[in-house]
C-alpha positions in Angstrom: 0.0 0.0 0.0 1.3 3.5 -0.9 0.1 6.7 0.7 1.5 10.1 -0.4 0.8 13.3 1.6 1.7 16.6 0.1 2.0 20.0 1.9 2.7 23.4 0.5 5.0 25.0 3.1 4.8 28.6 4.2 5.8 31.2 1.6 7.1 34.3 3.4 5.8 37.6 2.2 7.3 41.0 2.9 5.8 41.2 6.3 7.5 38.0 7.4 4.3 36.1 7.5 3.4 33.0 5.5 0.3 31.6 3.8 -1.6 28.8 5.5 -0.1 25.5 4.5 -2.5 22.9 3.1 -2.1 19.1 3.5 -3.4 17.0 0.6 -3.1 13.4 -0.5 -1.7 12.5 -4.0 -2.6 9.4 -5.8 -0.6 9.8 -8.9 3.1 9.4 -8.3 4.0 10.7 -11.7 3.1 14.2 -10.4 5.9 14.1 -7.9 8.7 14.6 -10.5 7.2 17.9 -11.6 6.6 19.2 -8.0 9.7 17.9 -6.3 12.1 20.7 -7.6 10.0 23.3 -5.9 11.3 23.2 -2.3 8.1 24.7 -0.9 6.4 21.4 -1.7 6.8 18.9 1.2 6.1 15.2 0.6 5.6 12.3 3.0 5.4 8.9 1.2 4.5 5.9 3.2 5.1 2.4 1.7 3.6 -0.7 3.4 5.0 -4.0 2.1 6.1 -2.4 -1.2 7.0 -4.6 -4.2 10.3 -4.3 -6.1 8.6 -2.5 -8.9 7.1 0.1 -6.5 10.5 0.6 -4.9 12.1 1.0 -8.3 9.4 3.6 -9.2 10.1 5.5 -6.0 13.8 5.4 -6.6 13.2 6.9 -10.1 10.9 9.7 -8.9 13.0 10.8 -5.9 16.4 10.0 -7.4 17.4 7.5 -4.7 20.7 5.6 -4.6 20.4 1.8 -5.6 22.3 0.7 -2.5 19.7 2.5 -0.3 16.9 0.9 -2.2 18.5 -2.5 -1.7 18.8 -1.9 2.0 15.1 -0.9 2.1 14.1 -4.1 0.4 15.8 -6.3 3.0 14.6 -6.9 6.5 16.5 -7.1 9.8 18.9 -4.2 9.2 20.8 -2.8 12.1 19.7 0.7 13.3 21.9 3.1 11.3 22.1 6.3 9.3 23.8 6.6 5.9 24.6 9.9 4.3 24.1 10.1 0.5 24.6 13.0 -1.8 21.0 14.3 -1.7 19.3 12.4 1.2 19.7 10.4 4.4 18.8 6.8 4.8 17.8 5.9 8.3 16.8 2.5 9.9 14.8 2.8 13.1 12.8 0.4 15.2 9.3 0.7 16.6 8.6 -1.4 19.7 5.6 -2.5 21.8 5.5 -4.6 24.9 3.3 -7.8 24.8 2.6 -9.3 28.1 0.2 -12.3 28.3 -0.4 -15.1 30.9 1.7 -17.5 28.7 4.7 -15.2 27.9 6.0 -11.7 27.6 8.0 -10.3 24.7 8.7 -7.2 22.6 6.9 -6.7 19.3 9.5 -5.1 17.1 8.9 -3.5 13.7 11.6 -2.2 11.4 11.2 1.2 9.8 13.3 2.5 6.9 13.3 6.2 6.3 14.5 8.3 3.3 14.9 12.0 4.1 15.6 14.6 1.5 15.4 18.4 1.3 11.6 18.3 0.9 10.5 14.7 1.2 10.3 11.9 3.7 9.7 8.3 2.7 8.9 5.6 5.2 9.1 1.9 4.3 7.8 -0.9 6.6 6.1 -4.2 6.8 2.5 -4.6 8.0 0.4 -2.0 9.8 2.3 0.5 12.0 0.1 2.3 14.5 2.7 4.9 15.3 2.6 6.3 11.8 -1.1 7.1 12.2 -0.2 9.0 15.4 2.5 10.9 13.5 0.1 11.8 10.7 -2.3 13.2 13.2 0.4 15.2 14.9 1.6 16.6 11.6 -1.9 17.6 10.6 -2.5 19.2 14.0 0.7 21.1 13.9 0.7 22.0 10.2 1.2 25.7 10.9 4.7 24.8 12.3 5.8 23.4 9.0 8.3 25.8 7.2 10.7 25.3 4.4 12.3 22.2 6.0 11.3 18.6 6.3 13.0 18.3 9.6 9.8 18.9 11.7 8.2 15.9 10.1 11.3 13.7 10.8 11.4 15.0 14.4 7.7 14.2 14.8 8.4 10.7 13.5 11.4 9.9 15.7 10.0 11.6 18.8 6.8 9.5 18.6 8.7 6.3 18.1 11.1 7.0 21.0 8.2 8.2 23.3 6.5 4.8 22.8 9.6 3.2 24.2 8.9 4.6 27.7 5.7 2.7 28.4 7.5 -0.5 27.5 10.5 0.3 29.7 8.2 1.3 32.6 6.3 -2.0 32.3 9.6 -3.9 32.4 10.9 -1.9 35.3 7.8 -2.6 37.3 8.2 -6.3 36.7 11.8 -6.1 37.7 11.0 -4.4 41.0 8.2 -7.0 41.7 10.6 -9.8 41.1 13.2 -8.2 43.4 10.5 -7.7 46.1 9.4 -11.3 45.8 12.9 -12.7 46.4 12.4 -12.4 50.2 8.7 -12.7 50.1 8.3 -16.4 49.9 8.6 -16.7 46.1 12.4 -17.1 45.9 13.7 -20.5 45.0 10.8 -21.3 42.6 11.9 -22.5 39.2 9.5 -20.2 37.4 10.8 -17.2 39.4 14.3 -17.8 38.0 12.9 -18.3 34.5 11.1 -14.9 34.8 14.3 -13.2 35.8 16.2 -14.7 32.8 13.4 -13.8 30.4 13.1 -10.3 31.6 16.9 -9.8 31.5 16.8 -11.0 27.9 14.1 -8.4 27.0 16.2 -5.7 28.6 19.2 -6.8 26.5 17.1 -6.8 23.4 16.0 -3.2 24.0 19.5 -2.1 24.8 20.7 -3.4 21.5 18.1 -1.2 19.8 18.5 2.0 21.7 22.3 2.1 21.6 22.7 2.3 17.8 19.6 4.5 17.5 21.3 6.9 19.9 24.2 7.0 17.4 21.7 7.9 14.6 20.5 10.9 16.6 24.1 11.8 17.4 24.9 12.0 13.7 21.8 14.1 13.0 22.6 16.6 15.8 26.4 16.9 15.5 27.1 16.7 11.8 26.7 19.7 9.4 23.8 18.9 7.1 22.5 20.9 4.1 19.0 19.4 4.8 18.4 20.5 8.4 18.9 24.0 9.8 20.0 24.9 13.4 16.5 25.3 14.6 15.6 21.7 13.7 18.8 20.3 15.3 17.5 21.5 18.7 14.5 19.2 18.3 16.8 16.3 17.4 18.8 16.9 20.5 15.6 16.5 22.6 15.1 13.0 21.0 18.7 12.2 21.7 18.3 13.1 25.3 15.3 10.8 25.6 17.4 7.9 24.1 20.2 8.6 26.6 17.6 8.3 29.4 16.4 5.1 28.0 19.8 3.6 27.7 20.7 4.6 31.2 17.5 3.0 32.6 18.1 -0.2 30.6 21.7 -0.5 31.8 20.6 0.2 35.4 17.9 -2.4 35.6 19.8 -5.0 33.5 22.5 -4.8 36.2 19.9 -4.9 38.9 18.4 -8.0 37.4 21.8 -9.6 37.6 21.9 -8.8 41.3 18.4 -10.1 41.7 19.4 -13.3 40.1 22.4 -13.6 42.4 20.1 -13.0 45.4 17.6 -15.6 44.2 20.4 -18.2 43.7 21.7 -17.4 47.2 18.2 -18.0 48.7 17.9 -21.2 46.7 21.2 -22.4 48.0 20.2 -21.5 51.5 17.0 -23.4 51.2 18.9 -26.3 49.8 21.3 -26.3 52.7 18.3 -26.2 55.1 16.8 -29.2 53.4 20.1 -31.1 53.5 20.5 -30.3 57.2 17.0 -31.7 57.9 17.7 -34.8 55.9 21.0 -35.2 57.8 19.2 -35.0 61.2 16.6 -37.6 60.1 19.4 -39.8 58.8 21.4 -39.7 62.0 18.4 -40.4 64.1 17.4 -43.4 62.0 21.0 -44.7 62.0 21.2 -44.5 65.8 17.9 -46.4 66.2 19.0 -48.9 63.5 22.1 -49.5 65.6 20.0 -50.5 68.6 17.8 -52.7 66.5 20.8 -54.2 64.8 22.5 -55.1 68.1 19.4 -57.0 69.4 18.8 -58.5 66.0 22.1 -60.4 66.1 21.9 -64.2 66.2 24.0 -64.8 69.4 22.6 -67.0 72.1 24.1 -65.1 75.0 22.2 -61.8 74.8 20.9 -61.3 78.3 18.3 -58.6 77.5 16.5 -60.9 75.1 15.2 -62.9 78.0 14.0 -60.0 80.0 10.2 -59.8 80.5 10.0 -56.2 79.4 13.1 -56.1 77.1 11.1 -55.2 74.0 9.6 -52.2 75.7 13.0 -51.3 77.1 14.5 -51.3 73.6 11.7 -49.1 72.3 12.2 -46.7 75.2 15.9 -46.6 74.5 15.2 -45.7 70.8 12.7 -42.9 71.9 15.3 -41.6 74.3 18.0 -41.5 71.7 15.6 -39.8 69.3 14.6 -37.1 71.8 18.2 -36.5 72.8 19.4 -36.1 69.3 16.5 -33.8 68.5 17.4 -31.6 71.5 21.1 -31.6 70.4 20.3 -30.6 66.8 17.8 -28.0 68.0 20.5 -26.5 70.2 22.9 -26.4 67.2 20.1 -24.7 65.1 20.1 -27.3 62.4 16.4 -26.9 62.0 
């Protein structure tokens, strides 16, 4: 599916004021070639699951480099930014957190972006809800659009990065719940350990996304660009700061989960030691009683106690006495 939005940016008159920009949708891509040289025309082209023919058509209309088109046609690209003669090619990732009774994981969608002087092209697979939000924000703030496409790119990146925070907050809440449960009677359970490992894996996956995306924003804010002016770079720095906060939070709680795992394993080992001590107490008591039974179970003729009238009850009493004495000793030693 192809969707092309066109906006006529503000034309400054002698009083320093501009005409009201108008946002329209174009269905004929052939018109783009005629309108593209006029830098007051701003275009946003959204491609959902494009075919090779459609990508070739877009490359022809917008004069895009074949290598960038090749990257756009292949999935699982690393987050990056590439600077070509007349445009930037950016790979960014949209995430959402999926938490069900069966499992929890991140829903990750790859977004490829072409940014030129007066156009922005987004390429993705399947439906992407964030782009609908971006379109609404652009329409709502259409009066802020000037002669630069940077506002639209900022809106796009800012919306994507802002959607990371609810995911991270949900993960942080789970991490804190797991940490609280370590000494709340839940520690030592197998599923508790599995949850910690699964959550740590999700934190690592997010960290692998945010780190290179931070580098993308670093390039946009610190490198001289003929496409973006200084006013737009201030907005990009704001997105960069958000990514820094995300990275720091992810690093903090990933390390904290490591400490939580160590604490959980320590509690498990302590519980195991307690169980082993209990089994040792039971074994010693049974061995002592078995010793008494073994002595009087020998086949010697001259065992005086065997002929006593109450010898059986005496042996039982001896076993009970040994059991009580050993229990008192182990209780004093705090073995249980």
